[in-house]
N, C-alpha and C positions, 0 to 999 in steps of 0.2 A: 274531237276536231271536227265533227258535221253535227254538232249541236246537239245531241242526243242526251241522256240525262238516265241518271241507272236510282232507282230503288235501293238502297242496299238496305236489306235486310239483318242485321247484326248481332243474332241472333243466342245466348250467351255476355260475355264480358267481352269487353274488347278494348277497355282502360291503357290496356300495357300496350298495343297497339294507334292507340290513335294518331299519333306522332306521325305513322308511315302515311294514312291518309291526305294528310296535310301536301303532298307531292301530287295527288290530284290539282288536277286543273278545277279552279273556280267556277264553284253551281256547278259542276260538272255529277255528284251523286245527291241523293236525299237519303240522311243514315237514320235509320229505325232504330230507334234505341231500344232494347230490350231490356237486359237486367243491367245494363249500367244506371249510374244515377245523372240523372238527363242534366241537371247544374254542370256537374264536374263536364261531362262530354263536350255542354255549350261553352266552355271556358276554352275547352282544347280546341273545339273546330266548328262548334257554331259560328264565326264570323265568315268562314269559308262556304260553309252547305248548310241546305235546309236540312232541319231536323224533323222526326215524327217521334210520336209511340209516348212512354214516362206516364202514362197515366197507369196505374197499378189493377191486371185484373182482381187481384185477391181483392182488392176495395169494389170495384167493379163488381165483382161477383158479392160480397159481404158486407160491404159497407153500408153508409145509410146514405141517401141522399146529397143529403147536407156535407158532408164529410168527402163526397164525390164533390163536389164546388167547390169545397175548400181546399181542396188537392187543386182543381181544374185551378183556381186563382194562380195558386202560388205555379204553379207547371209556366203559368201563360206568362204570369209578371215576373218571373223570371227568365224565360227563354223566348220571348213569340216578343218583346218589347218594337225590336226594331225586325220583325216579319221574320220570315224566312221557318216558320216555326206551323206544323201540322199536329193538330191535338189528336189523338188516336189511345190505344192502349199498348203497355208493353206488348203484348203477345198476341195472337188469334181465341178471341174470346169461345168460349164452350160455352155449353147448354147451362150453365150455372150462372152466368151471368145474368144479373139482377136487371130487369126489363126499366125497370124505374130509376137504375140509376145510370143508364144508358139515355135515357133518357134528358138526367138530370145531367150530365154533362155533354147533351148537346145541347139542352137549350141554355144554359150560361154559358159556352162558349160562343153562341149565335151573338148575347146579350152580352157578354164583356168582352169577348176577345176581337173586337171589332178594332180596325185601327187604318 
């Protein structure tokens, strides 16, 4: 009611509870996707809330820069076309995260993720 917005870090799996979030006021939370399928979350609540996350930590640690770019393209195409998406890793990045993969995610998003 006072215009505040909360970053809800949905750690773990929340798919079975997504319907409950629809009771909250529109645009009142940023829903950070951790272990759920970001495309499924987008279908259920993406029309009402901003989403973030959805880029696999395993991919960022052990994938190739090309795989990271392909994943980012898929996620941007699938959930960001109408706005309301913040690209991010699904969880806090650890020491094993590949710097080149973070660079690939950042540079690709700056070029491709403009709307």
